[in-house]
Structures are given as C-alpha cells and as structure tokens.
C-alpha positions as CSV (number, residue, x, y, z in Angstrom):
1,M,15.3,11.1,-26.8
2,S,16.4,14.2,-28.7
3,E,12.7,15.3,-29.1
4,M,12.4,15.2,-25.3
5,K,15.6,17.2,-25.0
6,E,14.3,19.8,-27.5
7,N,11.0,20.1,-25.6
8,C,12.8,20.7,-22.3
9,T,14.8,23.6,-23.8
10,L,11.6,25.5,-24.8
11,F,11.5,26.8,-21.2
12,T,15.1,26.9,-20.1
13,A,18.5,26.3,-21.5
14,Q,19.2,23.8,-18.7
15,P,18.0,20.2,-18.7
16,V,14.8,19.8,-16.6
17,S,13.9,17.0,-14.2
18,F,10.2,16.2,-14.4
19,A,10.0,14.3,-11.1
20,M,12.1,13.4,-8.1
21,A,11.4,10.4,-5.9
22,Y,12.2,10.0,-2.2
23,V,11.8,6.5,-0.7
24,P,12.8,6.3,2.9
25,L,14.5,3.2,4.3
26,Q,12.0,0.8,5.9
27,P,13.5,-0.4,9.2
28,F,13.0,-4.1,10.1
29,E,11.1,-3.5,13.4
30,K,7.8,-4.6,14.8
31,L,7.3,-7.3,12.1
32,Y,4.1,-9.3,11.9
33,E,4.2,-13.1,12.0
34,P,4.1,-14.5,8.5
35,S,0.5,-15.7,8.8
36,V,-0.7,-12.2,10.0
37,G,1.4,-10.5,7.4
38,F,-0.1,-12.6,4.6
39,E,-3.6,-11.7,5.9
40,R,-2.8,-7.9,6.2
41,G,-0.8,-7.7,3.0
42,T,2.4,-6.6,4.7
43,V,4.8,-7.9,7.4
44,F,5.7,-4.3,8.4
45,S,3.3,-3.0,11.1
46,A,4.2,0.6,10.3
47,L,3.0,0.1,6.7
48,D,-0.3,-1.5,7.7
49,K,-2.7,1.2,6.6
50,P,-6.1,-0.5,6.2
51,F,-8.5,0.9,3.6
52,I,-11.6,2.1,5.4
53,G,-13.5,3.2,2.3
54,E,-17.0,4.5,3.0
55,E,-16.3,4.7,6.8
56,A,-14.2,7.8,6.1
57,V,-17.0,9.6,4.3
58,S,-19.8,11.1,6.4
59,D,-23.4,10.7,5.4
60,D,-24.4,14.2,6.6
61,K,-26.4,15.9,3.9
C-alpha cells in the first residue's frame, strides 16, 4: 500500500483517484416474465441490449 501511495505522489502531493464509478439506480418497471427474462438474460426490458455481432458491420469493400 505504501508503494502505491509513493507512486501517486510522483505527480502531485495530493492522493490521486485512478477511477470513479457511476452506477445509476435501475427502476423496477417494465419487467419481463421470468421465462422470457431467463431466455433474454435479464428481466429488465431497459437492459435488454441484444448482441447483433456481424449484422452491425457492413460488407461494403
């Protein structure tokens, strides 16, 4: 821990935060039925972001 503190003070005399997370509250609204949620991987319809893979990449060359 002291090694990390020493490395931080190379740039500034103040302690440095390397990252800051923001996680918004997920409201319980528009929930899928349990069977649909199990199939989709989430019960929250707002979080249902299907992976489209190659469909997102055009074949124009």
